[in-house]
C-alpha positions in Angstrom: 167.2 105.1 114.7 168.4 108.7 114.7 171.7 108.8 112.7 174.3 111.0 114.4 177.8 111.9 113.3 179.3 111.9 109.8 179.8 108.1 109.7 177.0 107.3 107.3 177.8 110.1 104.7 181.5 109.1 104.8 180.6 105.5 104.3 178.5 106.3 101.3 181.2 108.4 99.9 183.8 105.7 100.3 181.6 103.3 98.4 181.0 105.8 95.6 177.3 106.1 96.6 175.2 109.0 97.9 172.6 109.6 100.5 169.2 110.8 99.3 168.1 113.9 101.3 164.3 114.6 101.0 162.5 117.8 101.9 159.5 117.5 104.2 156.7 120.0 104.6 154.1 117.9 106.3 153.6 114.7 108.4 152.6 112.9 105.2 156.0 113.9 103.6 157.9 112.6 106.6 155.9 109.3 106.7 156.6 108.8 103.0 160.3 109.4 103.3 160.6 106.9 106.2 158.5 104.3 104.4 160.7 104.5 101.4 163.9 104.2 103.4 162.5 101.2 105.3 161.4 99.5 102.1 164.9 100.1 100.6 166.6 99.2 103.9 168.8 102.2 103.3 169.6 105.3 105.4 168.1 108.6 104.3 168.1 112.2 105.4 164.8 114.0 106.2 165.4 117.8 105.8 163.5 121.0 106.1 164.4 124.6 105.6 162.8 127.9 106.6 160.2 127.5 103.9 159.1 124.2 105.3 158.4 125.8 108.7 156.3 128.7 107.3 152.9 127.1 107.7 153.1 124.9 110.8 156.1 126.3 112.6 159.6 125.0 113.3 158.9 122.9 116.4 155.9 120.9 115.2 157.5 119.9 111.9 160.9 119.3 113.5 159.6 117.2 116.4 157.5 115.0 114.1 160.6 114.3 111.9 162.8 113.5 114.8 160.1 111.2 116.3 159.7 109.4 113.0 163.5 109.0 112.7 163.8 107.6 116.2 161.0 105.1 115.6 162.4 103.8 112.4 164.5 100.6 112.2 166.7 102.4 109.6 169.3 105.1 110.4 167.8 108.4 109.5 169.3 111.8 109.7 167.3 114.9 110.4 168.8 118.0 108.7 168.1 121.8 108.6 168.4 122.9 105.0 169.4 126.4 103.8 169.5 128.6 106.9 171.5 131.8 107.4 170.0 132.5 110.8 172.1 131.4 113.8 169.0 131.4 116.1 167.1 129.0 113.8 170.2 126.8 113.5 170.6 126.8 117.3 166.9 126.0 117.8 167.2 122.9 115.5 170.3 121.7 117.2 168.7 122.0 120.6 165.7 120.0 119.4 168.0 117.2 118.4 168.8 117.7 114.7 171.7 115.6 113.5 173.0 118.1 111.0 172.5 121.7 109.8 173.2 123.6 106.7 174.5 127.2 107.1 174.0 129.1 103.9 176.2 132.1 103.6 176.4 131.9 99.8 174.6 135.3 99.5 177.4 137.0 101.6 180.9 138.1 100.6 183.4 135.3 100.7 185.0 136.4 103.9 181.6 136.9 105.6 180.6 133.4 104.4 183.7 132.0 106.0 183.1 133.8 109.2 179.4 132.7 109.5 180.2 129.1 108.6 183.1 128.9 111.1 180.9 130.3 113.9 178.2 127.6 113.2 180.8 124.8 112.8 182.3 125.6 116.2 179.0 125.6 118.0 177.6 122.6 116.1 180.7 120.4 116.6 180.5 121.1 120.3 177.0 119.8 120.2 177.9 116.7 118.1 176.1 118.0 115.0 177.7 118.0 111.6 177.6 121.0 109.2 177.0 121.5 105.5 177.8 124.9 103.9 177.4 126.4 100.5 180.0 128.0 98.3 178.8 129.5 95.0 175.2 130.6 94.6 172.8 127.9 93.5 170.0 129.7 91.5 166.3 129.2 91.9 163.8 128.7 94.8 164.0 125.5 96.7 160.3 125.7 97.7 158.8 126.6 94.4 159.8 125.7 90.8 161.0 128.7 88.7 162.7 128.9 85.4 166.1 129.5 86.9 169.4 129.8 85.1 172.6 128.5 86.6 175.0 131.2 87.8 178.0 131.6 90.0 179.8 128.3 89.8 182.0 127.2 92.7 185.8 127.8 92.2 187.9 124.8 93.3 190.7 126.8 94.6 188.4 128.9 96.8 186.6 125.7 97.9 189.9 124.3 99.2 190.6 127.5 101.2 187.0 127.5 102.5 187.2 123.9 103.7 190.5 124.5 105.5 189.4 127.8 107.1 185.9 126.6 108.3 186.4 122.9 109.1 183.0 122.3 107.5 181.9 118.6 107.1 180.2 118.7 103.7 180.0 121.3 100.9 177.1 122.2 98.6 178.5 123.4 95.3 177.2 125.2 92.2 178.2 123.3 89.1 175.4 124.1 86.7 172.6 122.9 89.0 169.5 125.0 90.0 166.8 124.6 92.5 163.4 123.4 91.2 162.6 122.1 87.7 163.4 124.4 84.8 162.7 124.4 81.1 166.2 125.5 80.5 168.8 122.7 79.8 170.8 121.8 83.0 174.4 120.7 82.3 176.4 119.6 85.3 180.1 120.5 85.1 181.5 117.1 86.1 185.2 118.2 85.7 184.6 121.0 88.2 182.9 118.6 90.6 185.9 116.2 90.4 188.3 119.1 90.9 186.5 120.4 94.0 186.3 116.9 95.5 190.0 116.4 94.9 191.2 119.6 96.5 188.8 119.6 99.5 188.5 116.0 100.4 184.9 116.7 101.5 181.7 114.9 100.7 180.0 117.2 98.2 176.3 118.0 98.1 174.2 118.4 95.0 171.1 120.7 95.4 168.4 120.9 92.8 168.6 117.3 91.7 164.9 117.0 90.8 164.5 116.7 87.0 168.2 115.8 86.6 168.6 112.6 84.5 169.6 109.4 86.3 172.8 109.1 84.3 173.9 112.6 85.3 173.1 112.0 88.9 175.2 108.8 88.9 178.1 110.5 87.2 177.9 113.3 89.8 178.0 110.7 92.6 181.0 109.1 90.9 182.6 112.5 90.8 182.4 113.2 94.6 178.8 113.9 95.5 177.8 112.1 98.7 174.4 113.8 99.4 171.8 114.6 96.8 168.8 116.8 97.6 165.3 116.2 96.3 162.3 118.4 96.8 160.3 119.3 93.7 159.5 115.8 92.5 158.2 114.8 95.9 156.2 118.1 96.2 154.7 117.5 92.8 153.8 113.9 93.6 152.0 115.1 96.7 150.0 117.8 94.9 149.1 115.5 92.0 147.9 112.8 94.3 145.7 115.2 96.2 144.3 116.6 93.0 143.5 113.2 91.7 142.0 112.2 95.0 139.5 115.0 95.1 137.5 113.4 92.3 137.1 110.0 94.1 137.8 110.6 97.8 135.5 113.5 98.4 136.2 114.8 101.9 137.7 111.6 103.2 141.0 113.0 104.6 142.3 109.6 105.6 142.2 108.3 102.0 143.7 111.5 100.7 146.5 111.3 103.2 147.2 107.7 102.2 147.1 108.5 98.6 149.7 111.3 99.0 152.0 109.2 101.2 151.9 106.4 98.6 152.8 108.7 95.8 155.7 110.4 97.6 157.0 107.1 98.9 157.2 105.8 95.4 159.3 108.8 94.2 161.5 108.7 97.3 162.2 104.9 97.0 163.2 105.4 93.3 165.8 108.1 94.3 167.1 106.3 97.4 167.7 103.0 95.5 169.2 104.8 92.5 171.8 106.6 94.6 172.6 103.7 96.9 172.8 101.0 94.2 170.6 98.8 96.5 167.3 98.2 94.7 165.9 95.6 97.0 165.4 95.1 100.8 167.6 92.0 100.6 170.5 94.1 99.4 169.9 96.9 101.8 172.4 98.6 104.0 172.5 97.7 107.7 171.2 100.7 109.7 173.8 100.6 112.4 177.4 101.4 112.2 179.4 104.5 113.1 177.5 107.5 114.1 174.1 106.0 114.9 172.0 105.8 118.0 168.8 104.2 119.1 166.3 106.9 119.9 
């Protein structure tokens, strides 16, 4: 069931919960994310950015994610992560993505507003919701580096940005970094609460891998409604493959299953942590506002 519209993210926000958004690079990643969502009986977002498309191309990875979402009994969003390219954003919308992230955080403030507004207008006309970023989130979303947080989001500017762009969700910089770093990460919860209060938007936390459960739950209570995970799934994938080499030889099928199992375990842990629904019996019904049967 392909989840369209902002109904699910708004529902999670209203309950003081958050959607887990997991990055996919391969068919195994996509299968693992769907398996975890189905086990938890809780909606999830499958997402990919430009880095995810580098090896196999945009259409192959995108179509496989959309197909998996449509076949699932759970409402699943398919999201474009971190793109500053209108052509790439448009291509994903045309394929059927349910949401896109336009990242103008590297631009001047006025240019970020202009780029975001142009994407919002086109996306909303197509029934697609939009995430934007204000305040640069340090690090590399596709590879762990020892990044240091810089450029925190200003609440007053965030309020102006939300009003001028009409964006649906806002990724913020509050001490978070992409990837896992040896440097201590301290989330500015007071800043998060202030941004949530003045914008009224569901907030998005990037760089959640490696952040303690307590900090994640406090961030959700402070206004975060979507939390991105990449590094922990990526590392589970690589570790499973490395361990499998010693026992599976060249049996690709066993290696695939090993990696899917490993990533699904990580994804399930994150989904249930953020949703507060640790069992299938307590799971969220997949339907509701903004969903369709694909």
